[in-house]
C-alpha positions in Angstrom: -46.1 -85.7 96.2 -44.5 -83.3 94.0 -41.9 -81.0 95.5 -43.9 -78.3 93.7 -46.7 -78.5 96.4 -47.3 -78.7 100.2 -50.3 -80.3 101.3 -51.3 -80.0 105.3 -54.1 -80.1 107.2 -55.1 -77.1 109.5 -58.4 -77.0 111.5 -60.0 -79.4 109.2 -59.1 -77.5 106.2 -56.7 -79.1 103.5 -54.0 -76.3 102.6 -52.3 -76.6 99.4 -49.5 -74.3 99.2 -47.8 -74.1 95.6 -44.0 -73.8 96.0 -42.8 -73.5 92.5 -44.3 -73.1 88.9 -46.0 -76.1 87.9 -47.6 -78.0 85.0 -51.0 -78.5 84.2 -50.4 -82.4 84.3 -48.8 -81.9 87.9 -52.0 -79.9 89.0 -54.2 -82.7 87.9 -51.8 -85.1 89.6 -52.2 -83.1 92.9 -56.0 -82.8 92.5 -56.2 -86.7 92.4 -53.8 -87.1 95.2 -56.1 -84.8 97.4 -59.4 -86.4 96.6 -57.9 -90.0 97.5 -56.1 -88.9 100.6 -57.7 -85.8 102.3 -61.5 -86.3 102.9 -61.8 -82.7 104.3 -64.4 -80.8 102.5 -62.7 -77.2 102.9 -59.6 -76.3 100.8 -57.4 -73.4 100.5 -55.3 -73.1 97.4 -52.4 -70.9 98.2 -50.7 -69.5 95.1 -48.8 -66.6 96.4 -45.6 -68.2 96.1 -45.8 -68.6 92.2 -46.4 -66.7 89.0 -49.8 -68.0 87.7 -49.1 -69.3 84.3 -52.1 -71.2 82.9 -54.3 -70.6 79.8 -57.8 -70.1 79.9 -58.2 -73.8 78.4 -56.2 -75.2 80.8 -57.9 -73.5 83.8 -61.2 -74.6 82.6 -59.9 -78.2 82.1 -58.5 -78.3 85.7 -61.9 -77.2 86.8 -63.7 -79.9 85.1 -61.2 -82.5 86.6 -61.8 -81.3 90.1 -65.4 -81.7 89.5 -64.9 -85.4 88.6 -62.6 -86.1 91.4 -64.5 -84.2 94.2 -67.8 -85.8 93.9 -69.0 -84.5 97.4 -69.6 -80.7 97.5 -66.9 -78.7 98.9 -65.8 -74.9 99.8 -62.6 -73.6 98.5 -60.5 -70.6 98.8 -57.9 -69.3 96.4 -55.2 -67.1 97.7 -53.1 -65.4 94.8 -50.5 -62.3 94.9 -52.5 -60.4 92.1 -56.0 -59.7 91.0 -55.3 -61.0 87.3 -54.4 -64.6 88.6 -57.6 -64.6 91.1 -59.9 -63.5 88.4 -58.7 -66.3 86.1 -58.9 -68.9 88.7 -62.6 -68.0 89.4 -63.6 -69.0 85.8 
């Protein structure tokens, strides 16, 4: 996995911590890894350590990719430093 992410399991929740700014392709690869190796249905994306820097199109494409790789319904939470990043991720 990338040195830009930390993935751990806590109480049957897959916790994905962003450690450094990352590219669109790295996020897609990370989602592939999570879907293949972490079967838990609850996920926490902790983006509090990075400056959020994805375009609207990239956010939508990442969401579409996530829908393809996570076939089973799941719950997720997003933790960010600022309201703008949180709002962008909820699109």
